[in-house]
N, C-alpha and C positions, 0 to 999 in steps of 0.2 A: 245602551248599545249605540255605537256611532257608525255612520256609513262611510264608505270609501270616498276619496276624492282623487281623481286622476284625469288629466287633460293634456292633449298635445295639439300643436298647431304649426303651420308652416309660415315662413316669412321671407320676403324679398329684401334686396338692398334698398330699393326705392321706397317701398311702403305706399300706402294710400289711405283714403279716408276711413276704411274699414279695419285695416291691419297696420300696426306699427312696423317700422323697418327693423332690419337685423341689428343696426346700431342701437336703436331704442331698446330692444329686448336685451342685448348684451350689457348695455349701460345699466339697466335696471337690475339685472342679475349681479353685476359687479358692484352695485350700490354707489355708482358715480354721483357726484354732486348734481342736484337738480333733476335726476332721472327717476326719483321715487317720491313724488308728492303725496302718495297715499300712505307713506310710512312716516309716522310722527318723529321717531328717533332712529334713523337708519344706522346700522352698524355693518362693518365689512363682512362679507360672506365667509363661510368656512369652505375652502376648496377640498372636496372629497376625492376628486379624480380629475386628471387632465390639467388644462391651463386656466389662467385667470380669464373670465369672460370678456374683460376689457380688451384682451389681445385678439379675440376671435374675429372681429370685423376686418382687420388688416390681413389676417391669415386667409380669410375667405377671398379677399381681393386678389391676393397672390395666387390662390387656387384657380380663380376665374381667368386670370391672365395666362397662366400655364395651360389651362384646358382650351382656351380660345386659340392659342398657338397651335395646339394639336388639331383642332378643328379646321383651322386655315390650311394646315399641311394636308389634311385629309381631303379638303375641297380641291386642292391643287393636284393631289394624286388621283382623285376620282372625279374629274370634271363632269362626267355624266350624271353624278349625284349631287353636284354642288348646290342645287336649289333646295335639296332636302337636308343638307348639312349646315344648319344655321349656327351662329354664334350665341353665346349666353348674354341675354339682355339684362338690363338693370331691374326689370320687373319680374325676372324669373325667380321663383321661390327656391332658396338655397339652404335654408335652415329649418330643422324640425326641433321645436322647443317643447319639452314636456314638463309638467308640474305634478308633483305628488305631495299631498298634504296629509299630515297626521291629525286625526280627529279629536285632539285634546288641546285645550287652551294652553298657550305657552306659560302663562302665569299660574296654571294649575298643576304644572308638572312637578312631581316629587321624585324621590330616589327610585322607588319601584317603577314609577311611570317611565323614568328615563331608561331603566334597564329594558323595559318592553319596547320603548321607542328605538333604542339602539338595535334591537333584534329586527324591528320593522325596517330600519334604515338599511341594514345589510341585505334584507330580502328585496327591497325596492331597487337598490343599486344593481343587484344581480338581475332582476326582472328588466330594468331599463337597458342594460348591456345586451341581454338576450334579445330584447325587442328590437334594438338597433340592428343587430346582426341579421335578424329575420327580414328586415326591410331594406337591406343594402345601405346601411348608414354607419358612419364612424363617430363614436362618442368623442367629443372634443373637450367637454367640460361638465362636471357635476358639482354643484355648489349647494350648500345648506344655509337657509335663512332662519334665524331665531328672533327676528325683530318685528314680526307681525303676529296677528292673533293666534295663528296656528303654525307650529314648526313645519317646514316643507323644504323640498329640494327641487332645483331646476336641472334638467338634463338637456344639454345643447349638442345636437348632432348634425353632421353634414353628409350628403350623399357621396358615395365612392363612384368614381368614373368607371363605367362599364360600356360595352358595345350597345347594350339596351338603353342605357341612360348616359349618353356622352355629354349632355348639357347640364348634368348635375341637378336635374329637376327634383326638388324635394317633394313635390306632390306625388311623384311616382314612387315615393318611399313612405307614403301615408295611407293607411287603410281606407279612410273616408274618401279621400280624393280619388284613389284607385277605383273604389266601388262606384263612385259617382261617374267617373269617366267611362267605365264599362257599361253602366246603365244608359248613358247617352249614346255610346257606340252601338249598343244592341237595340236602340230605339225601344226600350222597354216601357211598359205603361207606368203611369204615376210620376210623381216629382222626383228628379234626380237627388234632391236633398234628403228624401226618405232613404235612399240607398246609402247616402253618406252617414246619416244618423244610425242606421242599422249596423253598419260596419263598425262605427265607434262604440255602439253598445256591445258588440261582440268583443271588441278590444278591452272594454271595461270588465266584461265577464271574465276574460282571461286574467286580467289583473286581480280581480276579486278571488278567483279560484287559486291563483298562484301566491298571492300576498295577503289580501284582505281577510279571508277566513282563517288564516293562520294567526291573526292578531285580533280576533273578536270584532271585526269590522263587517257590518252588513253590506250587502250589495247596494241597497238604497234605504232611505229612512222609512219608518213605519207609516208616516203620514201619507206618503205618496202611494203606498200600497193599500191603505185603509185596513190595516191589520187590527184585530181585536187585541185587547190587553193580554189575554191568555196566549194568543199566538205570538205576540211580541215577546212575552216573558220566556216562552218555550224556545224561540229562535235565539234570544239573547243567551239563555243557558247553554244552548247547543254551541253557539259561537264561542262562548267562554270556555266550554269544554274542549273545543277544537283548538283554541289558542293555547290552553294548558297542555294539550297533547303535543301541539307544535313545539311549545317550550321544552317539554320533556324530550321530544324527538331531537331538538337542537342540542340539549344537554347530553343526550345519548351519543349524538354525532360527535360532539366535542370530546366526550369521554372515549369514544371509539378512536378518534384521531390521536388523542393522547396515548391510548393503549397501543395503537399501531406504531406511533412514533417510538414509544418505549420498547416495543417488541423489535422494531427495526434496529434500534440502538443496541439492544441486547444481542440480537443476531450478529450485528457487525462486531460487537465486542467478542462474541464467541468465535466468530470467524478469524478475528485478529489473533485471539489467544491460540486458536487451533493452528494458525499459520506459524506463530512463534514456537509453539510446542513441536510442530513438524520440523522446523528449522533446527531446533535443539536436538530432536531425535536423530535427524540425518547426520548432524555433526558428531553426535555421540557414537552412532553406529560406525562412522568412518574412523573413529579413534580406536586405539588399541583397547582391548577389553580390560586390561589391568588398569588403564588410565581413565576409564569411562566416568567414574564418579568425580574424579578430580576435574576432568574436562567439563562435565555438566555444571559443577559449582562455578568454575571459572567463566563459562559462557553466560550463566545467569547474572553473575556479578558484573560482567563487562558489557551486557546487552545495551545499556543506555549510551555507552561510549563507542559502540560499534561503528556507527555512521561516520563519526569524526575520525576514528582510527582507520577505517576503510579508505577514506579520502586521503589521509596522510600516507597510507601504504601505497595507494595508486600513484601519488606524487613521487614517492621514493622509488617505486618500481620504474616509473618513467625515466627518472634520473639515472637509475642503475642501468636501464636498457640503453640509454644514451652512452654511458661509459662502456658498456659491453660492445656496442656498435663501434665506438671509437677504438677500443682495444682490438676488435676484429680487423678494423681497417689498418691499424698499426701493425698487427701480426701479419696480415697479408703482405704489407709492404716489407716487413722484416724478412718474411719467407722468400720473397722475390730477391731481396738483397742478398740473403744467404745463398740462394741457388746460384745467383750471379757470381758471388764470391767463390763458392766451391768450383764453379765452372772455370773461373779465371785462375784459381789455384791449381786445378788439374792441368789446365792449359799451360800455365807457367812452369809447373813441374815437368810436364812432358817436354816442353821446349828446352828447359834447363838440362834434362837428361840427354836430349839429343846433342846439345852444345858441349856437355861434359864428355860424352862419348867421342864427339869429333875432336875435342881438345886432347883426349888421350891418344887418338889415332895420329894427330898431327904433332904430338909431343908437347902441347901447351899445358897439359895437366898430367898428373901421375902421382906415384908414390916415391918419395925420396929414399936415399940410402938409410936415413934414420928411421924409416917407416912412417914418416909424416907425409900426408898428402899435400900437394901443391897445385895451385891454379894460377897461371901467369897473368891471365886477363883480370884486372882488378874489378871490372864491372861484373864479370861472370862470378868471381870469388864472392863479391858482395851479395849477389842474388842467391848463391848457394848457401851462404851463412844465414841470410834472411829467412830462408825456409826452415831452418833448424833441423836439417837432416844430414849433419856432418858424417856420422858413422855410416849411414846408408850410402852416402856419396863415396866414402873411402872404400867400402866393400865393393861397390859397383866399379870403381876405378881399378881395384886390384883384379877383379874378374875380367874386366875389359883388357887390362894390360896382359894378363895371362893369355887371353884369347888372341890378342893382336900379336903377341910375341910368337905364339904357335903358328899363326897364319903367315907371318913374315918369312918363316923358314921354308914355307911352301911356295911363296910368290917370288917372282923376279923383281929386280929393282925397278924396272919400268912399270910393272903391275902395281907395285907398292905406291909409286908416285901417282899412278892413275887413280888408285883407290883413295889416296889422300885428297886428290883434286875433287873427286866426286863427293867426298864427305864435306869439303869446304863449300861446295855448291849447295849441298843440302842445308848446311847451317845458314848460309846466306838466304836461301829461299824461306827457311823457317823464320828467320828474323824479319823478312819482308812480309810474311803472311803468318802471324802468330796463331790464327784460328785453325790453320792447317786444314783448309777445306778442299785441298786438291784431290783427295780421295785415297791417298796412300800414307802410311806412317813413316816416320824417319828411319826406322829400322829396315823397312822395305826398300827405302831409297838407298 
């Protein structure tokens, strides 16, 4: 039965005779040359999470510069508190480094031991991240070392800036230093170091309850507790049983995760199939009953090509719509043109009728002895022939001649001359104003 080993400590950039600096700790974790004299054959660490520890000192320097700028701005904005808003000094502790060791010799590890070790590793990483979150820390790097007597991991974390901890003081994120500070502030009896040690024992108790006992690791060795052999064997058996139970629990959790993943996948497949079936059903219902089976078979056969066909149809529809819009535009223009043409034709026909009537009255047009119509004015004759209404013109002329012949028997010569003069004026006016907007028709004139 092996005991747990877990330790954490804070460090500053400057370091001192008691504590190494942040750069020293990070160099050791990164296995930089000359930083690990206690390791006979150092090998590069395995980075489990975060960044390479060698990069962390420069990153901390940038964090300090940025936070000091914020503190200077705060002193400027709050001059009445300037004396209390101090900058971050070189001896301020800015790093919390934790070490968790697996209580089996590296050279004694076998396949079964490595399986158990990997389970322990997962639990330790989860514990370390939760521990950092509890204490207002951000984990920057987790590395694994396999080049010393026992396999172990280093967890390097830095404080997050908060109104309570604007100077990134790592001691404010460490249970032991917090308990020691409270002991001094409360002027409690006894040595402050006792408060520190008690807090760290509580932290190790939590690590034991969360991780150690799940992997048959005792809280402390039997020698320190002066246990009898029977008690030792009983506790060892209990811890091994708890480890086995934890292993079974992990296996069940994994099996549960696999089951839930498969269940979710099956549910998604069912939902997908149901959606496809519903689409098919709606399409089949919309089709004629006589074509239902044919449509269903066609839809099933074409389902895989539906997306591509839909896209092609959308493109064709867009092009067709453009052609329709173009056709509508051309049709509207054509309609306007036809209306204008009809209007002009009607206007020209009316004007032509007025001029032919006037020509009949003045003797410039009529029906000859041979029964053939004549129009002396070549321009007027050309316009009459251009409209293609020769027979209508002839009939109109004959009617007008008959009417005019009858009227002349009732009028004096002076009145006939007057009427001819009026007709000529009307013709001239019509030719000047083809639209005839004066408000009266030629017949009225």
